[in-house]
Structure formats: C-alpha cells, structure tokens
C-alpha positions in Angstrom: -98.9 -99.4 -29.7 -102.1 -98.1 -28.3 -104.3 -100.4 -26.3 -107.7 -100.0 -24.7 -108.2 -99.8 -21.0 -109.9 -103.2 -21.0 -107.2 -104.9 -23.0 -104.5 -103.6 -20.6 -106.4 -104.6 -17.6 -106.9 -108.1 -19.0 -103.1 -108.1 -19.6 -102.5 -107.1 -16.0 -104.7 -110.0 -14.8 -103.0 -112.4 -17.2 -99.5 -111.5 -16.1 -100.4 -111.6 -12.4 -102.0 -115.1 -12.7 -98.9 -116.3 -14.6 -96.3 -114.8 -12.3 -98.0 -115.9 -9.0 -99.9 -119.1 -8.5 -101.6 -117.6 -5.4 -103.5 -115.1 -7.5 -107.2 -115.8 -8.0 -110.0 -113.9 -9.8 -113.7 -114.3 -9.1 -117.0 -112.4 -9.2 -120.3 -112.3 -11.0 -119.7 -112.4 -14.7 -116.0 -113.4 -14.5 -116.6 -116.7 -16.3 -119.6 -115.8 -18.6 -119.5 -114.6 -22.2 -119.3 -110.9 -21.2 -116.2 -111.6 -19.0 -116.8 -108.4 -16.9 -116.9 -106.1 -19.9 -114.1 -108.2 -21.6 -111.6 -107.7 -18.8 -111.4 -111.4 -17.9 -111.6 -112.8 -21.5 -109.9 -116.2 -21.9 -108.5 -116.2 -18.4 -110.6 -119.1 -17.1 -109.7 -121.4 -20.0 -106.1 -120.5 -19.6 -105.7 -120.8 -15.8 -108.6 -123.1 -14.9 -111.9 -122.7 -13.0 -110.1 -123.1 -9.6 -108.3 -119.8 -10.0 -110.7 -117.9 -12.3 -114.4 -118.5 -11.5 -118.0 -117.3 -11.2 -119.6 -116.8 -7.8 -123.1 -117.3 -6.5 -125.3 -114.2 -5.9 -124.1 -114.0 -2.3 -121.5 -111.2 -2.2 -121.3 -111.0 1.6 -120.5 -114.7 2.0 -118.0 -114.7 -0.9 -116.3 -111.6 0.6 -115.8 -113.5 3.8 -114.3 -116.3 1.7 -112.0 -113.8 0.0 -110.7 -112.7 3.4 -110.1 -116.2 4.5 -108.1 -116.9 1.3 -106.0 -113.8 1.8 -105.3 -114.7 5.4 -104.0 -118.1 4.1 -101.5 -116.5 1.7 -103.6 -116.3 -1.5 -104.0 -113.1 -3.5 -107.7 -112.9 -4.4 -109.2 -110.3 -6.7 -113.0 -110.0 -6.2 -115.0 -108.1 -8.8 -118.3 -106.2 -8.7 -119.8 -105.2 -12.0 -121.2 -102.2 -10.1 -119.7 -100.6 -7.0 -123.1 -100.5 -5.4 -123.1 -104.3 -5.2 -120.2 -104.2 -2.7 -122.5 -102.6 -0.1 -124.1 -106.0 0.6 -120.7 -107.0 2.0 -119.9 -103.7 3.8 -119.6 -105.4 7.2 -117.0 -107.8 5.9 -115.0 -105.0 4.3 -115.2 -102.4 7.0 -115.0 -104.5 10.2 -113.1 -107.6 9.0 -110.9 -107.0 5.9 -109.8 -103.5 7.0 -109.1 -104.5 10.6 -107.7 -108.1 10.5 -104.0 -107.1 10.1 -104.2 -104.6 12.9 -106.1 -106.9 15.3 -103.8 -109.8 14.7 -100.7 -107.7 15.3 -99.8 -108.2 11.6 -99.7 -111.9 12.0 -102.2 -112.0 9.2 -101.7 -110.0 6.1 -104.7 -109.3 3.8 -103.5 -109.1 0.2 -107.0 -108.7 -1.2 -108.2 -106.5 -4.1 -111.9 -105.6 -4.5 -112.6 -104.2 -7.9 -115.7 -102.0 -8.0 -117.0 -100.6 -11.3 -118.9 -97.3 -11.4 -121.8 -97.2 -13.8 -123.1 -93.7 -14.7 -125.5 -93.1 -17.6 -127.8 -95.3 -19.6 -130.5 -94.9 -16.9 -128.3 -96.6 -14.2 -130.0 -94.5 -11.6 -129.8 -94.4 -7.8 -128.4 -97.9 -7.1 -126.1 -98.6 -10.1 -124.1 -95.4 -10.5 -122.5 -94.5 -7.2 -118.8 -93.8 -6.7 -118.2 -94.7 -3.0 -114.5 -93.8 -2.8 -115.1 -91.3 0.0 -116.9 -94.0 2.1 -114.1 -96.5 1.9 -111.4 -93.9 2.2 -112.8 -93.1 5.7 -112.0 -96.6 6.9 -108.5 -97.2 8.4 -106.7 -100.2 6.9 -108.0 -99.9 3.4 -106.1 -98.4 0.4 -108.4 -96.8 -2.2 -107.3 -96.3 -5.8 -109.1 -95.0 -8.9 -107.5 -95.3 -12.3 -108.0 -92.5 -14.9 -106.2 -94.0 -17.9 -105.4 -97.4 -19.5 -101.9 -97.2 -18.0 -103.3 -96.5 -14.6 -105.5 -99.5 -15.0 -102.6 -101.8 -15.8 -100.1 -100.5 -13.3 -102.5 -99.9 -10.4 -104.0 -103.3 -10.7 -100.7 -105.1 -10.8 -99.4 -103.2 -7.8 -102.7 -103.7 -6.0 -102.4 -107.5 -6.5 -98.9 -107.4 -5.2 -99.8 -105.3 -2.1 -100.1 -106.8 1.3 -102.8 -104.2 2.2 -106.4 -104.6 1.1 -107.1 -102.4 -1.9 -110.4 -101.0 -3.0 -110.1 -100.5 -6.8 -112.7 -98.0 -8.1 -113.0 -98.1 -11.8 -115.3 -95.9 -14.0 -117.2 -97.7 -16.8 -116.6 -94.8 -19.2 -112.8 -95.5 -19.1 -113.2 -98.9 -20.7 -112.8 -98.0 -24.4 -110.2 -95.2 -23.8 -106.8 -95.9 -25.5 -103.2 -95.1 -24.6 -99.8 -96.0 -25.9 -98.2 -98.8 -23.8 -94.5 -99.1 -23.1 -94.1 -101.7 -20.5 -90.6 -100.7 -19.3 -91.4 -97.1 -18.6 -91.2 -95.7 -15.0 -93.8 -97.4 -12.8 -95.3 -94.8 -10.3 -95.8 -95.9 -6.7 -99.3 -97.1 -5.9 -100.1 -93.9 -4.0 -98.3 -91.5 -6.3 -100.3 -88.8 -8.2 -99.4 -88.1 -11.9 -99.3 -84.7 -13.6 -101.1 -85.2 -16.8 -100.4 -81.6 -18.1 -98.2 -78.9 -16.7 -99.4 -75.3 -16.3 -98.9 -72.1 -14.4 -102.3 -70.4 -14.1 -104.6 -72.9 -12.6 -104.4 -76.5 -11.1 -107.1 -79.1 -11.8 -107.2 -81.9 -9.3 -109.3 -85.0 -10.0 -109.6 -88.8 -10.1 -111.0 -91.5 -12.3 -113.1 -90.2 -15.3 -113.0 -86.7 -13.8 -109.4 -86.5 -14.9 -110.5 -86.8 -18.6 -113.0 -84.0 -18.0 -110.2 -81.9 -16.6 -107.9 -82.6 -19.5 -110.7 -81.4 -21.8 -111.2 -78.2 -19.8 -107.5 -77.5 -19.8 -107.4 -78.0 -23.6 -110.2 -75.5 -24.1 -108.6 -73.0 -21.7 -105.2 -73.3 -23.4 -106.7 -72.0 -26.6 -107.9 -69.0 -24.6 -104.3 -68.4 -23.2 -105.0 -69.8 -19.8 -102.4 -72.4 -18.9 -103.8 -75.1 -16.6 -102.1 -78.0 -14.8 -104.0 -81.3 -14.5 -103.3 -83.7 -11.6 -104.5 -87.3 -11.7 -104.6 -88.4 -8.0 -104.7 -92.2 -8.9 -104.8 -93.0 -5.1 -107.4 -91.4 -2.8 -106.4 -93.1 0.4 -103.6 -92.3 0.9 -103.5 -89.3 -1.4 -100.3 -87.6 -2.7 -100.4 -84.3 -0.8 -96.9 -83.2 -1.8 -97.6 -83.2 -5.6 -100.8 -81.3 -5.1 -99.3 -78.7 -2.8 -96.3 -78.1 -5.1 -98.7 -77.4 -8.0 -100.8 -75.0 -5.9 -97.7 -73.1 -4.8 -96.9 -72.5 -8.5 -100.4 -71.7 -9.9 -102.1 -70.3 -6.7 -105.5 -71.3 -8.1 -107.3 -74.7 -7.7 -110.2 -76.5 -9.1 -111.2 -79.9 -7.6 -113.5 -82.2 -9.6 -114.9 -85.2 -7.8 -116.9 -88.1 -9.3 -118.8 -88.4 -6.0 -120.8 -86.0 -3.9 -119.4 -82.7 -2.8 -120.6 -82.8 0.8 -118.3 -84.8 3.2 -116.2 -86.0 0.3 -112.9 -85.7 -1.5 -113.2 -82.1 -2.4 -113.5 -81.1 1.2 -110.5 -83.2 2.3 -108.2 -81.8 -0.4 -109.5 -78.2 0.1 -108.9 -78.4 3.8 -105.3 -79.6 3.3 -104.6 -76.9 0.8 -106.0 -74.1 3.0 -104.2 -75.3 6.1 -100.8 -75.7 4.4 -100.9 -72.8 2.0 -103.2 -70.3 3.8 -102.7 -66.8 2.3 -101.0 -68.0 -0.8 -104.1 -68.6 -2.9 -105.1 -65.9 -5.3 -108.8 -67.1 -5.2 -110.8 -69.5 -3.1 -110.8 -73.1 -4.2 -113.6 -74.0 -6.7 -115.2 -77.4 -6.2 -117.2 -79.5 -8.6 -119.0 -82.8 -7.8 -122.5 -84.3 -7.4 -125.3 -82.7 -5.4 -126.6 -84.5 -2.3 -129.3 -86.4 -4.1 -129.7 -89.9 -5.6 -128.7 -90.2 -9.2 -131.7 -89.9 -11.4 -132.5 -92.6 -14.0 -133.7 -90.1 -16.6 -131.1 -89.0 -19.1 -132.5 -85.4 -19.1 -132.4 -85.2 -15.3 -128.9 -86.7 -15.2 -127.6 -83.7 -17.2 -128.5 -81.5 -14.2 -127.0 -84.1 -11.8 -123.5 -84.3 -13.2 -121.3 -81.2 -13.8 -121.0 -80.6 -17.6 -118.1 -79.0 -19.4 -120.3 -76.1 -20.3 -121.4 -75.4 -16.7 -117.9 -75.8 -15.4 -116.4 -73.4 -18.0 -119.1 -70.8 -17.0 -118.2 -71.2 -13.3 -114.5 -71.1 -13.8 -114.8 -67.9 -15.8 -116.9 -66.2 -13.1 -115.0 -67.6 -10.1 -111.5 -66.7 -11.2 -112.4 -63.6 -13.2 -110.9 -64.9 -16.5 -111.5 -62.6 -19.4 -112.6 -65.0 -22.1 -115.8 -65.3 -24.2 -117.9 -68.2 -22.8 -119.6 -68.8 -26.2 -116.2 -69.1 -27.8 -115.0 -71.5 -25.1 -118.0 -73.8 -25.6 -117.5 -73.6 -29.4 -113.9 -74.7 -28.9 -115.0 -77.6 -26.7 -117.7 -78.8 -29.2 -115.2 -78.6 -32.1 -112.5 -80.5 -30.3 -114.5 -83.0 -28.3 -117.7 -83.8 -30.3 -120.0 -86.5 -28.7 -120.3 -89.5 -31.0 -123.4 -90.6 -29.1 -126.6 -88.7 -29.4 -127.1 -89.1 -25.6 -124.8 -87.2 -23.3 -125.4 -89.7 -20.5 -123.4 -92.2 -22.5 -119.6 -92.1 -23.0 -118.5 -90.1 -26.1 -116.3 -93.0 -27.3 -116.6 -96.7 -27.7 -119.4 -99.0 -26.6 -122.4 -97.4 -24.8 -124.0 -100.2 -22.9 -126.7 -101.3 -22.2 -125.0 -102.5 -19.0 
C-alpha cells in the first residue's frame, strides 16, 4: 500500500515512542493543530505531554536541554520547521553536541536527532529556504542524513533515533506529499548506505533529498532519447557512501552531481574531488555540477526560477557538456508531457499541498 512521506514519518515516530520509553519528541508546532506538517499528529495524546511537547521560542536553550537529556540516556528528537531556525543554537550543536562524546572519552553518548525542514518556494526567501547540510557535514562528531523518498524518511528516522551518534536530519518540504509503496520487512539499508534508484550505463546522476526526484525525472526524459542514466540517492552526506558512487562511475564514466545547496564549498566539490582522485583518467568527460549560486535565496517567484536549476536548463547543459545528440525541444516536450506541474507556480511543489508555510 502506498503511503505519503508524512504518514510514514509519523509511523516511524509512533513506533519509536512505543518501542523505547526513552524517546522524546519536541519542537515548535509539535503539539499544535498543524503538528509539524502532520508528522506528529496524535502522538501527544497517545504518549503524553511529558514525551511529546511544544517548546518555547528559545531554540538555543532547548538545544542545551536536549543535549542534557541525551547524556542522561534519553533519545530526544528536536524539530525545526525550518532548517534556518537551527542557526540560533549553532554553538550548542557545533561545540557541545558534536564534541561531548569525544571530550568525555565516550563516557557520555549523545543519541540525539535534530530534524531540520528545508522550505523552498512560496516566497520563503533568504532565511527560510536554506539547506545547510554542507555546514553541518564539516563538523566532526555529527552524522548528516537527507531522505529523498517516503521509505527514506521512515527508515532513516528510525535508525537515527536508534543511533548513539548525534544525527542532523535534513528534510525537504517538497517531499511531504510524495508517495511510495511500503513493505515493512524489506531490506533495511544501513544509515550511511546510498541507494541506486535506477540503473544505467551511460551517465551517473548523484544527488540528495529532493534533488534525487529531479534526477529521476531527468533520467526518465533521457531514457526516451536512448541515453541510459543511473541515479544514486546518497541518503547520508556525512559519512557518504563513496564505494557505491565510485562503482557507478567506473561503469558509466560520466557524472552529474545535483546539490540542493550552494555549489561553492559544498557537496558537489567534495564528491567531485573524490571521483577525480580515485578515478583520474577514467572519466570520458569532466564532471558536471548543478546547485545554487552564491547568493541569498530571493523571495520573488520569478527570481527564484533563476536561482534554482530547472529541468529545462539542466537538460540544455547536459546536452552541451556531454555532446549528446538529442533535440532539446523534444526533450523538454517529453518532460512537460510526463511531469506536468499541477500548480501554476513553479516555485511550489508539483504535487500535493502547496503551503503557505
């Protein structure tokens, strides 16, 4: 049976709370009618306000409380309805949460999950649409994961809650109404294991979060043009699954990396550097990188179209970069026919609810 990302995440929280009395959920909106986009619906009434609760507008102080709870054996999950809000508690995360286990000689574990939701679109603008996975991936002591599918949301959250290492859980808002068939007893990938979403031989797409969905669309269009692309969903950014990526590049000898963050000093640079150092001379073409320009995200919907890489622009660059002999107008026509936007605004997700928040 297919379930939405939100319903599977709610199920992951429910099962974790039921299975372990030390699990706690808290954040702004956890207990209100919106229930953090519906992900915490009914959990407070089921498990009580001592384990599932609202917090005051004081993220830094509450993050310190979360660290203390984790050090005492609890398994807290703190939620931010926008990833940007976590910056108010950056000192706690970078200097305390990431370092406590190391500085205590592992006397204290920090089994803490910080869920950060990335906005994008609807005029979210400079301070409500950032995807800071590169920032947190640079900090030793933190694991950083980013689901791309409903099953990712379910399994990554359950494994994150069970982990003794603090986990930054970056979640894209546009995933919330995506659906996927759910079979609970299927193989559960490791927390840091990448997943091949589509096999191919001509080109490898490497991405994370909502970028994976964009890559699946690109691969579907290219397949109708007789170009067989492989799509890798990283799932974990720190650490990242180098072996899966390198095996794919050895086969296809061409790589495209799509980041949901900025290109400069980001994920695309780290992955590219590894590929070049490990497989130098094997590539048929230089690596093509997509991501955000080094500028704040504009609030204007029309300006946002130039801020984010669109399918049309990426198809054009892929054609030119790799020398593929396909008609660009035909490729864009295939995309529009197979993936029509249900919203009239392209800064809103093309499925499900569109906001306003």
